[in-house]
ZAMARDREN-83662 format. One record per residue (C-alpha): x, y, z. Coordinates in steps of 0.5 Angstrom, whole numbers, plus 500, padded with zeros to 3 digits. Last residue first. Layout:
<sites>
XYZ ...
</sites>
This chain:
<sites>
702375101 705382100 700387100 697392096 692397099 695404098 697402091 690401089 693399082 691403076 687404070 686411067 681414063 681422063 676427060 671423056 665426053 658427053 656435054 658440059 650441061 649433061 649429055 648422055 654417056 655410055 661406057 664400055 671398058 674392054 680388056 685385052 691380053 697379049 702383055 699379060 692379065 685379063 680382068 674380071 676376077 681382078 674386080 675393077 673398082 671404080 674411081 670417079 665417085 663424088 661425083 657431079 659427072 655421075 657414072 653408074 655401075 660395074 656391069 660385066 661384059 669385059 668391064 661395063 660402065 653406065 651413064 651420066 655426062 662429062 667425064 673423069 674416070 679413074 679405073 681401079 685395081 687390087 694389089 697382091 704381091 708374092 709374085 708380081 701380077 701380070 701386066 695389064 692391057 687396055 681397050 676403051 669403047 665409048 657409046 653416045 646417048 642423046 645424039 648430037 645433031 645440033 653439033 658441039 665440037 668434041 672435047 679432047 681429053 680422050 682422043 676419038 676414033 670412030 665407030 660405025 664400021 665396028 657395028 653398033 647394031 649390037 651394043 657390046 654391053 648386051 644385058 645393059 643395053 646397046 641399041 638403046 631400049 624401047 618405048 612407044 606411043 607417048 600419048 599426048 595429054 590435052 592442051 595446057 594453057 600456060 600457068 607453068 610458063 612457056 606459053 600456049 602449051 602442048 602436053 607430054 606426060 612421062 610415067 617412066 618410074 613408079 613411086 611406091 618405094 618413095 612412100 617410105 624407104 629405098 627410093 628407085 633410081 635416077 631414071 634417065 628418059 631419052 625422048 624422041 619426037 617426030 614433028 609434022 607441021 609448025 615447029 616445036 619448041 621444048 619445055 621441061 617440067 620437074 626441075 623448073 625448065 624452060 627453052 630446053 634445046 632439042 637434039 636434032 632428028 626432027 625433035 630429039 629430046 632429053 629427059 631427067 628424073 625428078 620423080 617423074 618428068 613432065 614434058 611441055 611441048 611449045 608450039 609453032 603453028 598448025 602443029 602435028 605431033 609424032 611419038 617416041 620414048 627411049 629408055 636409059 636404065 632404071 630396072 623393072 621394065 614390064 610395061 606396068 613397071 615402066 608406067 602406062 599413062 596411055 597404053 604403050 606400044 613397044 619399040 624394036 631397033 632402039 636408037 642409033 646410039 652415037 658411036 665412039 672408039 677410044 684413045 688415050 688410056 693411061 695404064 698402071 704399072 705392077 707394084 714392086 717400085 711402090 715398095 710392098 706393104 706388110 700389114 702391122 700386127 694388131 695392137 693389143 685391145 687391151 692393156 693387161 694388168 700386173 702393173 695395176 696391182 690388185 690381181 685375184 682374178 685377172 686385171 684387165 685395163 681396157 682402152 679407148 682413144 678419141 685422140 690417142 689415150 695414155 693412162 696411169 694407174 691408181 687402184 683402190 679397194 673399198 668393196 664399192 671400188 675406188 678408182 684413181 686415174 692418172 694422166 694422158 690424153 691426146 687431142 682432137 677427138 675428145 670423148 675420152 675412154 677407159 674401160 676397166 675390166 676385172 676378172 673375178 671368175 664371173 666377170 667384173 665390169 668397171 667404167 672409166 671416163 676421160 673428158 674431165 681430165 686428170 681422172 677421178 673415179 668412184 665405183 659401181 660394178 657393171 656385170 660380166 657374163 658376155 665379157 668372160 665369154 669374149 675374153 680370149 677370142 674377144 681380144 683378138 676380135 678387138 685388135 682386128 676391129 682396129 687393124 681393119 680401121 687402120 688399113 685393109 684392101 678388099 677392093 670395096 674396103 674391109 674395115 668399111 669406108 662405106 665402099 658401097 661404090 655405085 653412088 646413091 641418089 636413088 637406091 643402087 641396083 643400076 649396075 652393081 652396088 659395090 662392096 661394103 665389108 664390115 658394114 654395118 658392124 654386128 655386135 651381140 654382147 652389149 653390156 654398157 662397157 661392150 657398147 663403149 668398146 665398139 664406139 671407141 674402136 670404131 672412132 679411133 679407126 676413123 668414121 667421124 667425118 666423111 672423106 672415106 665415104 665419098 662426099 656428096 654429089 650422088 650419095 656416099 654410104 657410112 662407116 662400120 657403125 654398129 648395125 644389128 646392135 644387141 643387148 641380150 633379152 630379158 629386160 626388154 623395155 628397160 634394156 632397150 631404153 638404156 641402150 637408147 639413152 647411151 647412144 649419145 656417148 658415141 657422138 663422134 660418128 653416132 651411127 647406131 642400130 638397135 635390137 628387138 627380140 622375137 619369139 615373144 611376138 608369137 606368144 603376144 605378151 610383148 615388152 619390146 616387139 612394137 618398138 621396132 628399131 631392129 628385129 630378131 628371131 631365135 632359131 626355129 625357121 622351118 617355113 611355118 616358123 617364118 610364115 607365122 613370124 611374118 604374120 605377127 609382124 604385119 599384124 603388129 605393124 597394123 595395130 601399132 598404127 602405120 606411120 610409114 617406116 622409121 620405127 620398122 627398122 627392118 622386118 623379120 630378122 633371123 639368128 643362129 645360122 650355121 657353124 658346127 659344134 653340135 651336129 646340124 639342123 639346129 645350127 640353121 643352114 637348112 632353115 635359111 634355104 627353107 626361109 627364102 622361097 616360102 618367105 617370098 611367097 608369104 610376102 606376096 600374100 602379105 601384100 594382098 592381105 594389106 598388113 602394111 610393109 608396102 601398101 601405103 598410108 591409105 591402108 587396105 589398098 584400093 586399086 590393089 597393088 600387084 603391079 607394085 610387085 614388079 619393082 621387086 622389093 629390096 629397099 626399092 633399089 638398095 641403100 640397105 633398106 631391107 624390106 622382105 626382109 631376109 636378114 640372116 645372121 650366120 655363125 662362121 666356121 670358114 666352111 659355114 660361110 662358104 655354104 651360106 654363100 652358096 645358098 645365097 648364090 643359088 637363090 634364083 626365083 622365077 619358077 617359084 609360082 605359088 604367089 602368081 605368074 611370077 614377075 621377073 627379077 626374083 633373087 635380086 628383087 628379094 634382097 637377102 641381107 647378110 651377117 657374119 659371125 665368129 670374127 677374129 680379124 683373120 676370119 673376116 680377111 678369110 671371108 673376104 678372100 673366099 668371096 672374091 670369085 662370087 663377085 661382091 655386092 650380092 653376097 652382102 658382108 655385114 660383120 659379127 662378134 657374138 659373145 658366146 656362153 656355152 651350152 651348145 650356143 648360149 646367147 647373152 645377158 638378159 637370157 638366150 637360147 641355142 642348142 639345148 634350148 631347141 624350140 625356144 620360148 621366152 618366159 611370158 610377159 605380164 599383161 594378161 597374166 603369168 603365161 608360161 612358155 618353155 616349161 611345157 612345150 609351147 614353142 614346138 607347138 608353133 612349128 607343128 601348127 605352121 607345118 600342118 597349115 603349110 601342108 594343107 595350103 600345098 595340097 598333099 
</sites>
């Protein structure tokens, strides 16, 4: 059958299943209908919680992005999530990760690879998890272009429907490509839905359309609703029949449209210490969406780190007490679907980080980039153990008015009562510098009075639980109960680290192959969809000494070799650089460093590599500019990201260098230098687990590779100087060899390695 006809039939069937009698009743033009469910016996929801296979379920979930973790380490991460009491995991699905080359058209799926995603879903089910999937097409996630393929910009019409932007709009060409993505990813998701499995089995329970649309370009509500309605139509036609969600998308709230009524909106919260400040948004969500459960798709699990900023672990307001306080605060206000972003952060491999985001996506998450766990993990584990015991009671509990007095004004108490009569008294302090202890008196509306003592750590939060019929606080239970301590080995039992003292170095000779460029051609148009180093070259003849002005796109960086010498920048204002040219023939090579692609707003539509080169009569911005000079060719460095061993950089050309010794400056220095560092590691000690890291201090910017695997990007401004070395990529034993490869382009301090050491993360080592 013709594919378009097939999709039409599937769409009609998909929508009709939501229009069965008793499931959808329209009460008037401006009154929301009841919520439609395709399989209400398997999964449905009301104003309080999800019901799965006839049971009320408190969803305790965490983000674990399969594309930020080597596949060999997935079982370890899943096990840690399981051990912490979670019943659900969540992931984005980045379109650009799955379809890296441009297809021939919207019906060409030959460039797509969704095997890893499918395998991750299989493994999540094997561990018994419910799953929340967020396939975009826009994901944000501090990921390059927010998940959109860079090649997609080549499909943008010369005159798009909306002047504000093309991506995330209702432009028909963009929507046609969104359908291409949904037609690929949604059938994979659909196969894993719980509605396709016997009752009681794990699988996908929620699917998100769009992502934080309120923070996108300021399209009108009409444009956004058109876009959302179309995505819902595509998802249903491709077999998605579990409930749909959105986040920070106010157009979904209070909808009367039959399609958009199939979606409920959620909030994302990153309050740091200002936990109480999220309350207005929780109340607003409840008022605008009274018939769906209060849900947080992104509850602060930490925060990301930016180039030149602070590492996640060094930032304020992402402590163990904060994540406990925040979580209990959302529960005391009636939330029953919680997803930490991130529960496990992982790594932005190679050049996949969004612009100005470092390679580590550690996030200071409860499960760290290396797989290590500490006090934040213990905090969420304690909550998970509590929810395993009382989650269904909390899912149906309701707030009970009561009068409260405490010894300190910053200590607040809220009561929730379960259907069976069990009472949960939430006690918290907003003070994050001092501990609190004292006496609380709670007078309930029915006239009962309870007096009890409390002790709270700085920013502490606890629950006093009284079972049905109990009125004596001394018979209560303080929750969450602390998790069992993590067993750590002695430092003397850890494997020894290695300090690397020598390396091999070789200047990059430049590309062996060049590709001609059309005037003004961008990298996307030239078929380059990443943000690695590139060379450009051209030849210019000047009758007299002249200035060469190079306009750099988007604040990226350019270094120049003029007549085989590294050129000095005579003037630079951040977006333009001016170099001196001699009279006569000049051969010019430019090394272009793309700092990455934006992950939101109009920055996603800025194409990389559009470099303008002009001759000027002066060295100022007002100088008389002569016509643009075509940059005739571009090419890859000799050792590109796909060939870390740098073919063409034969061993005979590599010289020995001492790490820690700055090389003598030379006017003929290359704009890109490759380094190889070899090391051996002891075999792990039996019964002891310890992840490994590289501690690197260097001048210059570049890319790192371990035994052929791309690790990420090095920025000499920091803050990242530790790089996780996945144990599945390492070789162990005295006779083993590991190779670290690093390329560096000079910054203000040149390009050289100050220090390189391999060491275990001793703070995360565990006795297994």
